[in-house]
N, C-alpha and C positions, 0 to 999 in steps of 0.2 A: 451298224445293225442292219439286218435284212429288212426288206420292205415290211411294214407293219401289217399283221393280220388283224389284230384288235387294237383299236385306239380308244382310250378313255380321256375325256376332256371335262374337267370341272365337276366331277361327280360329287354330289353332296347328298347326305341322308341324315336327318335328325330324328331323334326320338325324344319323348318328354324328359327334359333335364340333361340331355347329352347329345352332342353332335358326333355321330358314329363315323362319318366320312365328311371331310371338309375340303372341297375343291381339289379332288384328287385327279391328277392327269399323268398318264404314262402309256407307252406302247409295248405290245408284245409282238416280236418279229415273227415272220413265217419261218418255220423250221428252227425255232428257238425254245430252249428250256429256260423259263423265266421264273425266278423265285420271288415269292411275296413274303416278306419278313416283318415281324413286329411283335412286341410283347403282348400279353393278354390285355384285351380292351383297346388295342391299337386301331381296330377297324377292319381287320382282314376278313372276318366272317361276313360282315355286312357288305363289303365290296364284292366278294365272291357271289353272294346271294343276288346282287344286282346283275352281275354278268350272267348268272344262270336263270334269271327270271323269277326268283323267289320273292324279291321285293323290288319296288320301283324307286328310282332315285327322285329326290325332291327337285334337283336341277342337275344340269350337265348332260352330255351326250356320249354315245358310244357308236363306233363304226366297226363293222366286221368286213374285211376284204374290200374296203372302200365304200361299203353301203351302210346306210343307217341301220342301227341295231338297237332295238328296244323291246326285248322279249317280255311278254305279259305273264308268262308262266314257263316252267321248265320244258314243257313239250315244245314250245316255240323256240327255245334256245337249242334244244336237240335238233329240231328241224333245220335250224340255221347252221348246224355243224359244231355245236358246243356240247361236250359231255363232261360228266363229273363223277369221280370216284370219291365217295364220302369217307370220312374217318371211321364212322360207325356203320358196319355193314347192314344191309336190309334184306337178308335171305330168310326164307321159310324153311326151317329144318326138315320138315316132313316131305318137302317137295324135292324133285331131282334138280340137278344142275340145269338141264334144258328147260324145265318148267319155271325155274327162277329167272332164267334169262328171258324167257317169253313174257313174263310179267312186266319186265322193264322196257318192253318194246311197244311202240304204238301199233304196228301191224306186223306181228310175228309171222314168219313163214310156216308152212306145215311142219309137224313135229319131226318127220324124217329129214327134211331139208335143213331144219334148224340144227339138229344134231350133227349133220354132216358139216355145216358151216362152223359150228363150235369147235369140232375136231380140227378142221383146216386152219382156222384163225389162231387157235390156241397153240398149235404146233408151229405155225409160221412165226409166231412171236416168242417162242421158247417158254410158253406157259401151259404145258399140256394138261388137258382136262378130260375126264370121262363124262359125257353128257348125261349118262344114266345114273351116276352116283347120287345118293341121297345127300342133301346139303348138310344134314346133321352129322354126317360122318367125316366131313372135311376138316382139315386143320385150318388155323387162322390164315396161313399163307395161301392155301387153296381157296379159301373163301374170297380172299382179295382177288385171286385170279378170275373168279366168276364175275366179280364186279367190273374188272378191267375188260374182260372179253365181251361182256354185255355192252360196254361203251364202244369197243372197237368194231363190233358188228354194225354199228351205226356209221362207221367211217367218218369220225369227227375230224374237223380241222383244228379244233382246240380241245385239249383234254386237261381238265382241272383235277389236281390230286391233292387231297387234304391229309397231311401226316401219313403218307402211304407206307412208311417203313416201321411204324410203331409196333406192328405185330409180327415182324419178320426176323428170322435168324440172319446173321451176317452173310451166310451163303445165299439165302433167299433175296437179300438186298442186292447182291451182285447180279442175280438173275433179273430182278426188276430193272436195275439200271441198264442192263444190256437191252431189255425191251424198250425202254424209254429212248435210248440212243438210236435204236432202229427206227422208231417212230419219227424221231427228229430227222434222220437221214432221208425219210420219205417226204419231208417237207411239212410234217404236222408240228403244231406248237403245243407246248405244255406249260401250264401255270402250276407251279410246285410250291406247296405250303408245308413248311416243316420247322421245328425248333432245333433240329439236328444240324448244326452249322457246318460241321466237317463234311456232311453229305452235300450240303448246298455248294460248298467250295469244290467238291469233286465232280458234281453233276451239272450245275447250272451255268448258263452263259451270262446271264444278267440277273441282278437282284434289285427289286424296288422295296424300300424300307418305309414302313408307316410308323408314326408315333402320335398317339392321342388323336387319331383320325386324319392326320395330315401326312402327305408324302414328304419325307425329310431328306431322302437320298436315293440315287440310283447308282449302282456300282457293278464292277466285274468281280464276282465273289472270289475267284482264284487269286486275285491280286490283293486281297485283304485277308488278314488272319481271322480265325473264329472269334477271338476276343474283340478285334476291331469291329466286326459285324455286330456282335452283341452290344458293344458300347454305342454303336449308332442306333440300335433299336431302343436302348434305354435312355440315351442322352447323357450318360454319365459313366464313369468307370466303376467297377465293383471288384471285390476281392475274390480270388479263387479259394474254394474251401480248403482248409488246412487242418489236418488232425493234430490235436494237442498231444504232447507226450503223456502216455499213460500205460499202466500195467493191467493185464487181465487178472481177474480174481477167481473166485470159486465158480463152479457151474451154476448158472442162474436158471436156465431152462433146459430140460432134458426131455426129448421126445423119443419114444421107443415103439417100433413096430406098429405104427399108427395106420389103421385102415378105415375106410369110410365108403359106404355105397354111393353111387352116383345120385345126385339130387333129382334127376329126371331122365327121360329117355336119351337125351343128348348131353348130359353132364359127364363129368370125369370122376371116376372113383379114385380115392387115394389108396395106394398099394404099398403097405409095409414101409412107411416113411419113418426114418430115424435120423436124428441129429442132436447135437447139444451146442450150447453157446454159453460163454463165460461172461462174467461181469466185465464191463469195459470193452467188449468185443462187438464188431459189426459183422453179421453174417449176411451175405448177399445170396438170394435165391433167384435165379433167372429161369426163363422159359418163355416159349411162344404162347400167346394168349390161348386159353382153353385147355391147358395141360394140368390143371388142378390148383391154380393159384388161389382162386376164390374159395375153393373147398378147404384148402390148408388154413387160410385165415379164419374161416368159419369154425373149424374144429379147435383152433388155438384160442379163439375168443370165447368159446363155449356156446356159440349160437347153434352148433350141431354137436352131437355127442358121438364119439367114435365107436365103431362096432368092436374094435380090437385095438390094443396098445395103450400106452400111458403117456400123460403129459404131467411132468413134475416141475413145479416152480419152487426153486430154492429148497429142495428136499420134501416139499409137500405135494402129494398126489392130488391134482385138481381135475383129473380126467372126467369126473362126473359132476363137477361143480358148475354153477350157473355163471353167465357172463358177469353178473354183479359181484359174485363172490370172488371171481378171478381178478376183477378190477380192484376190489378191496385189498387183495393180496399183492397187487402191484403189476399185474399183467394187463397192459392196455393195448388196444388195437385201433388202426385207422384203415378202413376198407377202401377199395378202389373207387366204388361208385359214390360220388360225392352227394348228389341230390337223391334223397330217398333212403340211403343207407347210412352214410356218414352224417348227414344233416337232413332235418325235416324242411322241405322247401318253403312252406308257408309260415314257418316259425321264424321269429327274429333271431339275430345272432345271440342276444341275451338268453332267449329260451333254449337255443341250441347249446349254449354253454352249460345250462342246467342238465340237459339230457345225459351227458357223460360225466359232468363234473360235480353232480349233486353231493356225492358222498366224500370224494377225495378233497374237494374244495369247501366242504361243509356249507353248502348252499341251501340246505333244508334243515330247519330247526323246529322241533316239536310239530312236525307235519306240515309246516308252512314254508314256502319258498322265500328265501332271503333275497328279494329282488335287487336290493342295493348291492349286496355282495355279488350277485350274478352279473350285474352291470359292470361292476368293478373288474371282475374276472374277464368278461368279454373285452373290456377296454384294454386290459393288459395284453391279451392275445393280439388285438388289433394293432396296438402300438409296437409290440415286440416283433411282430411278423409283417409289419407294413401292409396291412390289409386295407385296400382302397375301398372305402364304404362311407356313405354320408353320415351314418351313425350306427351304434350298436343295436339300435332298434330296427334296422333295416332287415327285411326278410331275406333268408338265405338265397332264395331263387333270384333275387335282384342282383346278386354279385356275379361278376364274370367267373368263368370256371377256374382260372388261375388264382383269383383272390379268395374264392371259397376254399380252394385246396390249401392255401396258406393258413386260412382260419382253422380248418379241420386239423391239420398237422400241429399247428401252434396250440390248439386247445388240449391236445394230448401231451405234447412235450412239457407244457407248463404245469401239468399235474404230477411231475416228477415220478415217472414209472420206474419200476425195477426192471421190467422187460417191456419193450415197445415193439410191436409187430406192425409194419406199415406195408400196404400193397399199393404200388405205383405212386410213390410220394410226390413225384414231380410231373405226373401225367398232364400234358397240355399246358405246362407252366413255362414262361419265358426264361431266358438264360439267367437273368439277374435273380429272379424269384427262386429258380431251381438252386442256384448257388447258395442262397440264404437258407433254404430248407435243408440242403445237405450239410451246411455248416452247423445248423441247429442239431442235427442228428449226431454229428461228430462230437459236438460239445457235450451232448447228453451222455455219449459213450465215455468221454473223458471224465465225466463225473461219476462213472461206475455203473451206468445202466447197460444192459445188454440189448442190442438193437438187431432185429431181423428185418431186412429190407427185401421185399418181394418186388421185382421190377423187370420190365422188358427192355429197359434202357441199359445196354451193356456198358456204355461209357460211364454211366452213373455208378454201376456196380463195381467197375474196376477202380473208380476214383475213391470210393468211400469204404469199400469192404476190406476186412482182414482175411476172410475166407469166403469161398464161393461153392454153391451146389446148384445143379440144374434139375428142374422138374420136367419130366417128359412122360406123358400119358399117366400122370398120377404117381410116378415113381421118382424119388429123389436120389440123385447120384451121391457118391461119397463127397464130403466137403473137403476142399483143398485150399491151401494158402493162395491168395490172389497173386502173390509175387511169382508163383510157379506157373502161371497160366497166361496164354495169349488170347486175343480176341478169337482167333481161328480155333483154338482148342475149346474155348467156351462155346462157340457155335456148334462144334461137333457134339459136345455134351448136351446142349439143348436139343439137338436132333436125335438124341438117344444112342449115341455111339458108345460102345463098350470101353472100359478103361484102357485096354491095350491099344485100341484104335486111337484114342485120344493121346495116349502116351507117345505114339509114333507119328502124330500129326505134324 
């Protein structure tokens, strides 16, 4: 390995009831792309927060370029040459690109000079940006460019990237990888966090693997298979999802000419969306974030009522019916946002079981909650989906993101839906948990349910879907058998390519 840029020695951080990092030591070389891998709750986030100055270690030391490094806050880390692109972007929609960049700098230059530098740096690294554009008009990929350029303007020695490709098309991923390789060639180092193991193998020089807060391995990713990396993360082998033999039945859900106004100044309207899905079928709907996924789930769940078009569930028009009526009829949904939408943060898992399962699981009798039944239902979800939690009485906000995701999906699957619509079912979930969730969806389809999976993970959609459609600017492409599509064709569909363009890709 090249001379180390950042050295971690014995980093330990404990919170009440859990040791997030336990004596973690490893080096990141100069000019190296270094992956940090681990399942949910392995300690990746805490470790990165210590490097970036968001939390202080209880013990252990860090050195940066041979000098002691102990940032008390992010500004100190940035001053030392450490920058971070977070998984969730922090842009103000009403401000321009240049104004957003200025907000993230300690001492921004004059506006004209900043705009010139944004143009120069963005073009030099293959990420062109217009400094005057309003952030609210940017695609998810362009938003990520703003965050990256904001970091590069600080000329960092170490760039930390958290799940950077989760909102990108395959073509945008290639552009990002070219940028990261250029940074590497300049001698900059990158700490790269991702659950996409094939990307890790293609991009990264070294991988450090955490499990339950401890470093368990360091390896060269390209010399290991994705399965071997996943099994190192989990500490055990796990099965690849397999579809059970099944036949498709009658049309379970039919959507015709669905249109919906944008929910706000920067939301995405749905434009004449049509599709149908049969019993026993899995329909994958892909798209870059911000192209109407949340709006589509909201109008299917009944949270919003469409201005035009129809939603028909097994021959019954439910277009104007409430979410409760749709759930009673068998149309269940699981939204992308776990805390606040899919689950109430301060409520226990038992109480969250009641929120969506009250009627289908008969958890309310004569106006009173059957708490014994609710606890039993919550325990079934926890056991069936291996949710790591001290008890069903634990508050939803206390669970790691991946464990809460398993709970939310499990809660809906165990209610035996006729049609299940899920948005980002394995978002932020490690390989083993993702495999378990995908297998549960396939098993549900084998039992005759119709499954609509809205996801930005193309590998996931290719693995479990029978047919695929792409959302772009609120329009849904024609749905096609997955067997007829390649990742490249799907990427073009997600970017809004017309049918003829895709056909000749």
